[in-house]
Every structure is written in structure tokens, then in C-alpha cells.
N, CA, C and O of each residue as an XYZ file, in Angstrom:
668
protein
N       2.684      3.801     40.014
C       2.614      2.824     38.929
C       1.718      3.363     37.814
O       0.628      3.873     38.070
N       2.183      3.244     36.610
C       1.443      3.738     35.457
C       0.653      2.605     34.809
O       1.132      1.475     34.709
N      -0.556      2.924     34.375
C      -1.379      1.942     33.673
C      -0.948      1.825     32.215
O      -1.076      0.764     31.604
N      -0.437      2.921     31.666
C       0.006      2.949     30.273
C       1.376      2.286     30.172
O       2.319      2.696     30.848
N       1.483      1.264     29.329
C       2.753      0.555     29.164
C       3.774      1.381     28.394
O       4.960      1.391     28.725
N       3.303      2.067     27.368
C       4.168      2.876     26.513
C       3.365      4.028     25.938
O       2.137      3.980     25.861
N       4.078      5.052     25.543
C       3.482      6.167     24.817
C       4.427      6.498     23.673
O       5.586      6.849     23.890
N       3.920      6.382     22.459
C       4.734      6.657     21.282
C       3.998      7.628     20.372
O       2.782      7.544     20.200
N       4.756      8.546     19.794
C       4.205      9.528     18.864
C       5.034      9.509     17.594
O       6.236      9.244     17.615
N       4.360      9.797     16.482
C       5.052      9.759     15.195
C       6.039     10.906     15.052
O       7.156     10.707     14.577
N       5.636     12.111     15.460
C       6.457     13.303     15.251
C       6.238     14.311     16.375
O       5.331     14.167     17.195
N       7.087     15.329     16.392
C       6.909     16.438     17.337
C       5.771     17.330     16.847
O       5.554     17.483     15.645
N       5.053     17.911     17.797
C       3.939     18.805     17.475
C       4.486     20.209     17.233
O       4.497     21.055     18.128
N       4.937     20.433     16.003
C       5.515     21.721     15.632
C       5.488     21.850     14.121
O       5.289     20.871     13.402
N       5.687     23.052     13.659
C       5.787     23.307     12.223
C       4.567     22.863     11.442
O       3.436     23.060     11.887
N       4.788     22.260     10.272
C       3.678     21.876      9.399
C       2.722     20.873     10.046
O       1.517     20.919      9.799
N       3.248     19.972     10.867
C       2.382     18.979     11.512
C       1.401     19.662     12.462
O       0.234     19.277     12.536
N       1.869     20.662     13.179
C       0.977     21.394     14.090
C      -0.176     22.018     13.294
O      -1.330     21.956     13.718
N       0.136     22.612     12.156
C      -0.904     23.210     11.311
C      -1.880     22.162     10.790
O      -3.092     22.376     10.799
N      -1.354     21.041     10.339
C      -2.219     19.980      9.812
C      -3.143     19.420     10.888
O      -4.336     19.238     10.649
N      -2.600     19.148     12.064
C      -3.413     18.607     13.154
C      -4.478     19.620     13.564
O      -5.613     19.241     13.852
N      -4.129     20.884     13.591
C      -5.096     21.929     13.942
C      -6.230     21.969     12.914
O      -7.400     22.056     13.287
N      -5.897     21.909     11.653
C      -6.928     21.903     10.600
C      -7.818     20.667     10.720
O      -9.039     20.753     10.591
N      -7.195     19.525     10.968
C      -7.915     18.258     11.114
C      -8.896     18.321     12.277
O     -10.068     17.975     12.130
N      -8.418     18.759     13.419
C      -9.203     18.716     14.655
C     -10.219     19.853     14.772
O     -11.367     19.615     15.147
N      -9.815     21.065     14.461
C     -10.663     22.227     14.729
C     -11.354     22.822     13.513
O     -12.331     23.558     13.653
N     -10.853     22.510     12.313
C     -11.465     23.079     11.113
C     -12.174     22.025     10.271
O     -12.681     22.318      9.188
N     -12.204     20.789     10.784
C     -12.979     19.747     10.133
C     -12.401     19.175      8.858
O     -13.147     18.646      8.034
N     -11.101     19.263      8.670
C     -10.472     18.701      7.478
C     -10.317     17.186      7.669
O      -9.215     16.685      7.892
N     -11.424     16.481      7.579
C     -11.446     15.029      7.856
C     -10.590     14.220      6.895
O     -10.130     13.131      7.238
N     -10.375     14.744      5.691
C      -9.548     14.028      4.711
C      -8.115     13.854      5.204
O      -7.378     13.031      4.661
N      -7.706     14.612      6.220
C      -6.350     14.471      6.769
C      -6.210     13.230      7.651
O      -5.098     12.871      8.039
N      -7.317     12.577      7.965
C      -7.251     11.378      8.818
C      -6.322     10.319      8.213
O      -5.488      9.747      8.915
N      -6.467     10.068      6.941
C      -5.654      9.015      6.306
C      -4.161      9.333      6.309
O      -3.384      8.502      6.780
N      -3.713     10.495      5.810
C      -2.266     10.750      5.827
C      -1.698     10.829      7.248
O      -0.571     10.391      7.481
N      -2.453     11.376      8.193
C      -1.950     11.429      9.576
C      -1.867     10.029     10.173
O      -0.919      9.708     10.891
N      -2.862      9.197      9.873
C      -2.834      7.814     10.368
C      -1.688      7.029      9.734
O      -1.065      6.202     10.399
N      -1.404      7.279      8.460
C      -0.291      6.588      7.792
C       1.046      6.986      8.417
O       1.937      6.149      8.569
N       1.184      8.243      8.774
C       2.383      8.712      9.470
C       2.541      7.954     10.795
O       3.632      7.497     11.135
N       1.454      7.833     11.519
C       1.467      7.108     12.786
C       1.690      5.609     12.570
O       2.404      4.962     13.337
N       1.081      5.073     11.533
C       1.234      3.646     11.215
C       2.701      3.306     10.959
O       3.186      2.266     11.406
N       3.400      4.172     10.247
C       4.829      3.950     10.001
C       5.589      3.845     11.320
O       6.439      2.971     11.486
N       5.282      4.732     12.246
C       5.958      4.711     13.555
C       5.646      3.418     14.313
O       6.534      2.826     14.927
N       4.391      2.986     14.267
C       3.971      1.759     14.943
C       4.737      0.564     14.393
O       5.201     -0.288     15.152
N       4.867      0.504     13.083
C       5.572     -0.609     12.438
C       7.064     -0.571     12.771
O       7.645     -1.601     13.112
N       7.683      0.597     12.678
C       9.108      0.732     12.993
C       9.390      0.341     14.438
O      10.390     -0.318     14.724
N       8.503      0.749     15.352
C       8.658      0.436     16.775
C       8.335     -1.021     17.087
O       8.685     -1.516     18.158
N       7.670     -1.712     16.161
C       7.284     -3.099     16.401
C       6.164     -3.222     17.428
O       6.084     -4.214     18.153
N       5.300     -2.210     17.487
C       4.200     -2.235     18.447
C       3.086     -3.136     17.922
O       2.745     -3.101     16.740
N       2.532     -3.935     18.814
C       1.455     -4.836     18.426
C       0.355     -4.794     19.473
O       0.609     -4.597     20.662
N      -0.868     -4.983     19.007
C      -1.991     -5.033     19.935
C      -3.130     -5.811     19.290
O      -3.159     -6.024     18.078
N      -4.067     -6.229     20.134
C      -5.245     -6.933     19.631
C      -6.240     -5.978     19.001
O      -6.886     -6.304     18.005
N      -6.361     -4.782     19.597
C      -7.342     -3.814     19.130
C      -6.797     -2.397     19.225
O      -5.938     -2.100     20.055
N      -7.317     -1.521     18.353
C      -7.018     -0.094     18.403
C      -8.301      0.614     18.825
O      -9.362      0.406     18.237
N      -8.187      1.452     19.852
C      -9.336      2.186     20.376
C      -9.076      3.683     20.302
O      -7.955      4.127     20.548
N     -10.091      4.464     19.967
C      -9.918      5.924     19.986
C     -10.135      6.474     21.392
O     -10.873      5.885     22.182
N      -9.504      7.587     21.705
C      -9.854      8.328     22.910
C     -11.244      8.906     22.642
O     -11.434      9.629     21.665
N     -12.217      8.593     23.502
C     -13.576      9.078     23.238
C     -13.781     10.538     23.625
O     -13.156     11.047     24.555
N     -14.660     11.187     22.897
C     -15.108     12.525     23.254
C     -16.415     12.402     24.026
O     -17.169     11.449     23.828
N     -16.679     13.346     24.887
C     -17.979     13.397     25.538
C     -19.006     13.737     24.454
O     -18.689     14.449     23.501
N     -20.223     13.234     24.594
C     -21.253     13.434     23.563
C     -21.487     14.917     23.252
O     -21.750     15.277     22.105
N     -21.394     15.759     24.253
C     -21.578     17.199     24.049
C     -20.491     17.789     23.139
O     -20.788     18.559     22.226
N     -19.242     17.422     23.397
C     -18.141     17.935     22.580
C     -18.199     17.349     21.175
O     -17.890     18.029     20.196
N     -18.592     16.099     21.083
C     -18.708     15.475     19.764
C     -19.770     16.192     18.925
O     -19.587     16.413     17.728
N     -20.865     16.545     19.562
C     -21.924     17.286     18.873
C     -21.400     18.641     18.387
O     -21.693     19.058     17.266
N     -20.635     19.317     19.222
C     -20.083     20.630     18.849
C     -19.131     20.513     17.671
O     -19.186     21.311     16.735
N     -18.254     19.510     17.721
C     -17.222     19.366     16.692
C     -17.760     18.679     15.444
O     -17.308     18.951     14.332
N     -18.726     17.788     15.634
C     -19.295     17.060     14.505
C     -18.628     15.725     14.230
O     -19.125     14.951     13.412
N     -17.536     15.440     14.879
C     -16.810     14.185     14.698
C     -15.777     14.044     15.805
O     -15.473     14.999     16.520
N     -15.244     12.837     15.931
C     -14.155     12.580     16.869
C     -12.909     12.271     16.048
O     -12.843     11.237     15.383
N     -11.927     13.158     16.091
C     -10.711     12.975     15.290
C      -9.980     11.680     15.643
O      -9.391     11.047     14.767
N     -10.010     11.282     16.906
C      -9.333     10.042     17.322
C     -10.018      8.818     16.732
O      -9.368      7.825     16.407
N     -11.337      8.901     16.597
C     -12.096      7.808     15.991
C     -11.711      7.637     14.519
O     -11.553      6.517     14.034
N     -11.564      8.753     13.825
C     -11.156      8.682     12.412
C      -9.757      8.079     12.290
O      -9.507      7.265     11.400
N      -8.855      8.469     13.169
C      -7.494      7.906     13.153
C      -7.527      6.413     13.465
O      -6.851      5.626     12.801
N      -8.309      6.018     14.473
C      -8.393      4.605     14.857
C      -8.938      3.761     13.716
O      -8.448      2.659     13.469
N      -9.944      4.267     13.023
C     -10.528      3.530     11.897
C      -9.477      3.292     10.813
O      -9.366      2.192     10.272
N      -8.706      4.341     10.502
C      -7.646      4.202      9.498
C      -6.573      3.212      9.956
O      -6.114      2.381      9.172
N      -6.176      3.304     11.230
C      -5.151      2.382     11.742
C      -5.635      0.940     11.691
O      -4.879      0.049     11.304
N      -6.889      0.698     12.077
C      -7.432     -0.670     12.011
C      -7.331     -1.214     10.592
O      -6.961     -2.370     10.382
N      -7.661     -0.379      9.634
C      -7.618     -0.805      8.237
C      -6.185     -1.117      7.808
O      -5.933     -2.162      7.209
N      -5.252     -0.227      8.109
C      -3.868     -0.410      7.649
C      -3.124     -1.493      8.425
O      -2.215     -2.121      7.884
N      -3.495     -1.717      9.674
C      -2.840     -2.748     10.489
C      -3.609     -4.067     10.444
O      -3.213     -5.048     11.074
N      -4.709     -4.080      9.697
C      -5.533     -5.267      9.522
C      -6.029     -5.827     10.861
O      -5.888     -7.016     11.144
N      -6.611     -4.940     11.675
C      -7.142     -5.336     12.984
C      -8.669     -5.287     12.966
O      -9.273     -4.464     12.278
N      -9.278     -6.189     13.737
C     -10.740     -6.220     13.855
C     -11.219     -5.094     14.776
O     -10.434     -4.488     15.506
N     -12.514     -4.835     14.722
C     -13.117     -3.894     15.656
C     -13.067     -4.504     17.057
O     -13.151     -5.724     17.197
N     -12.934     -3.688     18.082
C     -12.883     -4.198     19.454
C     -14.247     -4.750     19.898
O     -15.266     -4.442     19.281
N     -14.270     -5.564     20.968
C     -15.524     -6.167     21.443
C     -16.353     -5.231     22.326
O     -17.174     -5.693     23.118
N     -16.148     -3.963     22.197
C     -16.855     -2.971     23.001
C     -16.256     -1.623     22.683
O     -15.655     -1.421     21.628
N     -16.431     -0.694     23.625
C     -15.852      0.618     23.366
C     -15.472      1.305     24.669
O     -16.057      1.075     25.727
N     -14.487      2.139     24.542
C     -14.074      3.009     25.629
C     -14.993      4.219     25.553
O     -15.196      4.781     24.477
N     -15.556      4.626     26.705
C     -16.475      5.760     26.709
C     -16.010      6.808     27.718
O     -15.349      6.498     28.710
N     -16.371      8.040     27.437
C     -16.108      9.143     28.370
C     -17.367      9.267     29.213
O     -18.435      9.593     28.693
N     -17.250      9.009     30.512
C     -18.432      8.950     31.363
C     -18.762     10.292     32.015
O     -19.798     10.435     32.666
N     -17.890     11.259     31.840
C     -18.204     12.612     32.298
C     -17.487     13.625     31.415
O     -16.413     13.364     30.873
N     -18.110     14.772     31.291
C     -17.508     15.849     30.494
C     -16.283     16.375     31.237
O     -16.263     16.414     32.467
N     -15.281     16.772     30.495
C     -14.075     17.362     31.071
C     -13.795     18.675     30.352
O     -14.233     18.885     29.221
N     -13.069     19.543     31.017
C     -12.660     20.797     30.378
C     -11.627     20.483     29.286
O     -10.904     19.492     29.388
N     -11.555     21.312     28.258
C     -10.463     21.131     27.293
C      -9.117     21.230     28.027
O      -8.968     22.039     28.943
N      -8.159     20.422     27.632
C      -6.858     20.370     28.302
C      -5.943     21.537     27.906
O      -5.002     21.862     28.630
N      -6.220     22.158     26.769
C      -5.363     23.231     26.263
C      -5.225     24.333     27.314
O      -6.219     24.827     27.846
N      -3.993     24.704     27.602
C      -3.712     25.777     28.543
C      -3.604     25.347     30.000
O      -3.260     26.159     30.859
N      -3.894     24.081     30.289
C      -3.806     23.602     31.673
C      -2.401     23.100     31.977
O      -1.714     22.585     31.094
N      -1.973     23.251     33.237
C      -0.677     22.717     33.634
C      -0.785     21.203     33.850
O      -1.875     20.633     33.801
N       0.345     20.575     34.085
C       0.422     19.118     34.220
C      -0.563     18.573     35.267
O      -1.324     17.650     34.977
N      -0.549     19.129     36.454
C      -1.407     18.642     37.534
C      -2.879     18.787     37.190
O      -3.660     17.865     37.422
N      -3.270     19.931     36.640
C      -4.674     20.152     36.275
C      -5.124     19.194     35.172
O      -6.271     18.748     35.160
N      -4.225     18.885     34.259
C      -4.562     17.927     33.192
C      -4.879     16.557     33.792
O      -5.872     15.932     33.420
N      -4.045     16.092     34.713
C      -4.252     14.784     35.336
C      -5.548     14.768     36.140
O      -6.320     13.813     36.056
N      -5.787     15.823     36.918
C      -7.014     15.910     37.714
C      -8.256     15.953     36.824
O      -9.274     15.339     37.141
N      -8.167     16.668     35.729
C      -9.292     16.866     34.822
C      -9.808     15.552     34.241
O     -11.020     15.366     34.131
N      -8.920     14.644     33.871
C      -9.343     13.420     33.185
C      -9.386     12.182     34.084
O      -9.813     11.114     33.645
N      -8.950     12.318     35.328
C      -8.978     11.180     36.247
C     -10.403     10.672     36.415
O     -11.302     11.437     36.766
N     -10.611      9.389     36.168
C     -11.929      8.780     36.322
C     -12.937      9.162     35.265
O     -14.133      8.939     35.450
N     -12.488      9.733     34.156
C     -13.411     10.201     33.123
C     -13.785      9.135     32.097
O     -14.648      9.375     31.253
N     -13.151      7.958     32.154
C     -13.369      6.938     31.131
C     -13.791      5.606     31.730
O     -13.498      5.311     32.889
N     -14.486      4.799     30.920
C     -14.885      3.452     31.333
C     -14.991      2.561     30.092
O     -15.178      3.044     28.975
N     -14.867      1.262     30.313
C     -15.018      0.288     29.241
C     -16.455     -0.203     29.235
O     -17.012     -0.511     30.289
N     -17.059     -0.278     28.055
C     -18.383     -0.863     27.879
C     -18.267     -1.941     26.824
O     -17.927     -1.659     25.675
N     -18.545     -3.166     27.208
C     -18.513     -4.222     26.208
C     -18.014     -5.526     26.756
O     -17.999     -5.766     27.963
N     -17.601     -6.371     25.821
C     -17.154     -7.706     26.159
C     -15.869     -7.705     26.969
O     -15.169     -6.698     27.072
N     -15.587     -8.861     27.538
C     -14.392     -9.033     28.365
C     -13.130     -8.797     27.544
O     -13.037     -9.207     26.387
N     -12.173     -8.135     28.157
C     -10.903     -7.846     27.476
C      -9.900     -8.972     27.642
O      -8.972     -9.095     26.843
N     -10.069     -9.785     28.653
C      -9.310    -11.029     28.829
C      -7.806    -10.890     28.652
O      -7.170    -11.736     28.024
N      -7.240     -9.828     29.201
C      -5.794     -9.664     29.149
C      -5.229     -9.269     27.802
O      -4.012     -9.278     27.620
N      -6.075     -8.925     26.864
C      -5.598     -8.550     25.530
C      -4.834     -7.233     25.567
O      -5.133     -6.345     26.366
N      -3.846     -7.124     24.692
C      -3.109     -5.869     24.565
C      -3.929     -4.909     23.717
O      -4.575     -5.304     22.746
N      -3.890     -3.637     24.107
C      -4.699     -2.625     23.434
C      -3.843     -1.430     23.064
O      -2.850     -1.130     23.726
N      -4.242     -0.755     22.001
C      -3.597      0.474     21.586
C      -4.659      1.565     21.602
O      -5.714      1.418     20.984
N      -4.381      2.660     22.308
C      -5.314      3.789     22.365
C      -4.704      4.918     21.554
O      -3.554      5.301     21.771
N      -5.485      5.451     20.612
C      -4.963      6.466     19.696
C      -5.600      7.827     19.965
O      -6.793      7.933     20.249
N      -4.768      8.863     19.866
C      -5.213     10.245     19.969
C      -4.401     11.070     18.975
O      -3.429     10.576     18.403
N      -4.792     12.308     18.771
C      -4.074     13.144     17.816
C      -2.782     13.697     18.404
O      -1.733     13.627     17.763
N      -2.844     14.250     19.626
C      -1.679     14.899     20.228
C      -1.553     14.493     21.697
O      -2.554     14.400     22.407
N      -0.335     14.255     22.143
C      -0.056     14.021     23.561
C       0.766     15.185     24.088
O       1.722     15.622     23.447
N       0.393     15.681     25.247
C       1.178     16.726     25.909
C       1.826     16.114     27.145
O       3.042     15.926     27.177
N       1.031     15.805     28.155
C       1.574     15.164     29.366
C       1.298     13.665     29.375
O       1.908     12.927     30.149
N       0.384     13.210     28.523
C      -0.016     11.800     28.527
C      -1.159     11.521     29.495
O      -1.552     10.366     29.662
N      -1.701     12.560     30.137
C      -2.745     12.380     31.145
C      -3.999     11.710     30.586
O      -4.554     10.811     31.218
N      -4.444     12.132     29.425
C      -5.664     11.555     28.846
C      -5.457     10.083     28.523
O      -6.304      9.250     28.846
N      -4.343      9.761     27.892
C      -4.070      8.367     27.552
C      -3.898      7.504     28.805
O      -4.321      6.348     28.828
N      -3.284      8.062     29.833
C      -3.126      7.340     31.096
C      -4.495      7.067     31.721
O      -4.741      5.963     32.206
N      -5.381      8.055     31.715
C      -6.721      7.867     32.275
C      -7.492      6.799     31.488
O      -8.244      6.023     32.077
N      -7.311      6.758     30.184
C      -7.926      5.705     29.367
C      -7.372      4.342     29.767
O      -8.122      3.379     29.926
N      -6.059      4.271     29.927
C      -5.407      3.007     30.293
C      -5.877      2.512     31.659
O      -6.060      1.310     31.849
N      -6.074      3.416     32.604
C      -6.573      3.026     33.927
C      -7.924      2.328     33.784
O      -8.149      1.283     34.394
N      -8.820      2.898     32.983
C     -10.144      2.307     32.776
C     -10.050      0.949     32.085
O     -10.778      0.020     32.435
N      -9.166      0.835     31.119
C      -9.018     -0.428     30.390
C      -8.399     -1.514     31.270
O      -8.812     -2.672     31.212
N      -7.425     -1.148     32.071
C      -6.809     -2.117     32.995
C      -7.838     -2.587     34.023
O      -7.882     -3.769     34.364
N      -8.666     -1.663     34.515
C      -9.712     -2.017     35.473
C     -10.711     -2.998     34.857
O     -11.342     -3.775     35.574
N     -10.854     -2.962     33.544
C     -11.761     -3.862     32.833
C     -11.087     -5.165     32.420
O     -11.705     -5.997     31.756
N      -9.817     -5.351     32.808
C      -9.144     -6.617     32.551
C      -8.250     -6.684     31.337
O      -7.924     -7.776     30.872
N      -7.847     -5.548     30.816
C      -6.956     -5.575     29.639
C      -5.550     -6.005     30.050
O      -5.194     -6.021     31.228
N      -4.781     -6.346     29.046
C      -3.351     -6.555     29.223
C      -2.663     -5.214     29.040
O      -3.219     -4.184     29.422
N      -1.466     -5.202     28.464
C      -0.751     -3.947     28.259
C      -1.539     -2.965     27.396
O      -2.197     -3.354     26.432
N      -1.459     -1.681     27.760
C      -2.120     -0.619     27.000
C      -1.040      0.329     26.494
O      -0.270      0.890     27.273
N      -0.999      0.495     25.176
C      -0.026      1.371     24.531
C      -0.755      2.603     24.031
O      -1.778      2.482     23.357
N      -0.260      3.761     24.340
C      -0.806      5.010     23.819
C      -0.034      5.425     22.583
O       1.197      5.424     22.596
N      -0.727      5.777     21.526
C      -0.076      6.250     20.299
C      -0.746      7.542     19.840
O      -1.970      7.668     19.867
N       0.073      8.489     19.423
C      -0.454      9.758     18.923
C       0.301     10.166     17.661
O       1.433      9.745     17.421
N      -0.348     10.980     16.883
C       0.307     11.514     15.691
C       1.481     12.374     16.116
O       2.571     12.272     15.553
N       1.255     13.233     17.126
C       2.289     14.181     17.517
C       2.388     14.295     19.037
O       1.466     13.951     19.776
N       3.544     14.790     19.468
C       3.799     14.972     20.902
C       4.352     16.374     21.126
O       5.280     16.812     20.446
N       3.760     17.062     22.093
C       4.217     18.391     22.448
C       5.503     18.258     23.248
O       5.583     17.449     24.172
N       6.502     19.045     22.898
C       7.759     19.044     23.672
C       7.587     19.996     24.842
O       7.322     21.185     24.665
N       7.743     19.444     26.051
C       7.603     20.291     27.245
C       8.858     20.246     28.092
O       8.923     20.896     29.135
């Protein structure tokens, strides 16, 4: 049984989008948050996806310090603004550091992020939630986030990403 109700991505992770996401995430081009979020927002609207809150996939504090920002947080902030959603009553946190997922096979990705997240904050009371990330490959990270949110009493959890790797 999957904790994630749905996983939707705006586009395939290839060509110009792959370059843009790479610049956004690894080269610090934070100004790309808005156009990438708008691309994702269009997909959310077309799909008719709805939720009470949008949450970013959290980075471990060590990785956040290295990168200087959390790209998912920037995307979530833009989505909240464009979808006219309030801030959530708490936050999803990464409770342990994990290895970067790049280069790992499906099984290693799932093992790497299993139990890595927890909810901190007010009661979720069955509310539907949307968890945003930049790229989905196997969906392991978003699934691990959904497991933590469901354990905290959420309703349906939808994963949304700017791009999806074709495997």
C-alpha cells in the first residue's frame, strides 16, 4: 500500500528543462523558482489537484548549509502564492541525513529515505496535502514524506514535481 495518493509532474526531465532545473538546484539560480513553479502550477490546475497545504520536501540542515537554500522550499512558496494557499500549521522535517539519490538504483533510493522524515506542528486532521519537489525519479522521497504525513494524521498526500525522469 502506498502512502502517496498521486504523483504528478509538469514535464519530462530532459532537454532545456533538465538544464534549467540543474542551474536552479546546483548553481543557485533562485530566480528560476517562479517560472518553474508556474509550469508546475499549470499542471496542477489542468489536473484539478487540490489540497489544504503545499509542503516542500525538506533538506537536512547540513545539505541546506552546503547549498545555501532549499529549492523545494522556493517552489512551495511560489505555489502557495499562485494557488492562494495559507502556510501549513507546522512543517515536514528531515530527521536524519541521507545520501544524495543521484546514481542510486530503485531499491537503494527507497532504503535511503525510509524513515527520514517527520511532521512537526499542529494536527493535520485528515487534511489533504501536496508535497513539492524539483524532480521525481522513482518517487521514493515523496513516498517517504507521505508516510510521515499519514502517520501524523493527514488525509490524501499528492506529490508534485516540476519534472519526472523517464525510467
